[in-house]
C-alpha positions in Angstrom: -10.7 -37.5 -0.2 -7.1 -36.8 -1.1 -5.2 -34.7 1.8 -2.2 -32.6 1.2 0.5 -31.5 3.6 1.6 -28.0 3.8 5.3 -27.1 3.3 5.8 -22.9 3.9 8.7 -21.3 2.1 10.7 -19.7 4.8 9.8 -15.7 5.1 13.7 -14.7 4.1 13.2 -16.3 1.0 9.8 -15.4 -0.1 11.4 -11.9 -1.8 13.7 -14.5 -4.0 11.2 -16.3 -4.9 9.0 -13.6 -5.8 11.8 -11.9 -8.0 13.0 -14.9 -9.6 12.0 -15.8 -13.2 9.6 -18.0 -14.2 10.7 -21.3 -15.7 8.7 -23.7 -17.2 8.4 -27.6 -16.2 8.8 -29.4 -13.1 10.5 -26.9 -10.4 13.0 -28.0 -8.6 12.9 -27.3 -4.8 15.1 -27.4 -1.5 14.0 -29.3 1.5 15.9 -27.0 3.8 14.0 -23.6 2.0 10.7 -25.0 3.5 8.9 -25.3 7.0 6.9 -28.3 7.7 3.8 -27.0 9.2 3.6 -29.2 13.1 0.8 -31.9 13.2 -0.4 -29.8 16.3 -1.3 -26.7 14.3 -4.6 -26.8 12.7 -3.1 -26.1 8.8 -0.6 -28.7 8.8 -3.0 -30.9 6.2 -5.8 -30.3 4.2 -8.3 -32.3 2.8 -9.4 -31.4 -0.9 -10.4 -33.2 -4.3 -7.1 -31.0 -5.5 -4.3 -29.0 -5.3 -6.8 -26.0 -6.3 -9.4 -27.3 -3.9 -6.7 -27.2 -1.5 -5.5 -23.7 -2.5 -9.7 -22.2 -2.4 -10.0 -23.9 1.1 -6.8 -22.4 2.8 -7.3 -19.0 0.8 -9.3 -17.7 3.7 -8.0 -19.2 6.7 -6.0 -17.7 9.2 -2.7 -18.8 7.5 -3.5 -18.7 3.9 -1.4 -20.5 1.3 1.2 -18.0 -0.5 3.4 -18.0 -3.6 6.5 -20.7 -2.7 4.6 -22.8 -0.9 4.5 -26.5 -1.7 1.9 -29.1 -1.3 2.7 -32.5 -0.7 -0.1 -35.2 -1.9 -0.6 -38.5 0.1 1.5 -40.1 -2.8 4.5 -37.8 -2.0 3.9 -35.6 -5.6 4.6 -32.1 -5.1 2.6 -29.1 -6.2 4.2 -25.3 -5.9 1.9 -22.3 -6.1 3.6 -19.5 -8.5 2.4 -16.5 -9.6 1.1 -18.2 -12.7 -1.0 -21.2 -11.1 0.1 -24.5 -9.5 3.0 -26.2 -11.0 4.4 -29.4 -10.3 7.7 -29.6 -8.3 10.1 -32.1 -6.9 12.7 -32.2 -4.0 16.6 -31.5 -4.6 18.7 -33.7 -2.5 22.2 -32.5 -1.9 24.6 -34.5 -3.9 26.7 -36.5 -2.1 30.3 -36.6 -3.0 32.1 -39.7 -3.1 34.9 -40.6 -0.6 38.2 -40.7 -1.9 40.1 -43.3 -1.2 43.7 -43.0 -0.1 46.1 -46.1 -1.5 49.5 -46.1 -0.4 51.9 -44.8 -3.0 55.4 -46.4 -1.2 54.1 -49.9 -3.1 53.7 -48.4 -6.2 57.0 -46.3 -5.8 58.9 -49.5 -4.9 57.8 -51.4 -7.8 58.6 -48.6 -10.4 62.1 -48.7 -9.0 62.5 -52.4 -9.1 
């Protein structure tokens, strides 16, 4: 049976998520906005046949899955809980800016003046 790791949306972001407009397609989520349930917590990983089964299994637990939370499947796929249901999601990585190389302009200036 597949297992799902739970990523909980940080509490201070729940209100923003609640009022954000619904967009269709794959949701883009930032890893920094989520807390991964620790391995010592009983709700860190849930075994279920599907993401919906995981939702129903956790619904009556001490800490149920809430809107904005993400389930990560064993294969790395993500499912996010929204008001309209469960949809696909993907992590957004921060854009890495290439390092600028500074070349000596003295050599170019000397070549131009010669």
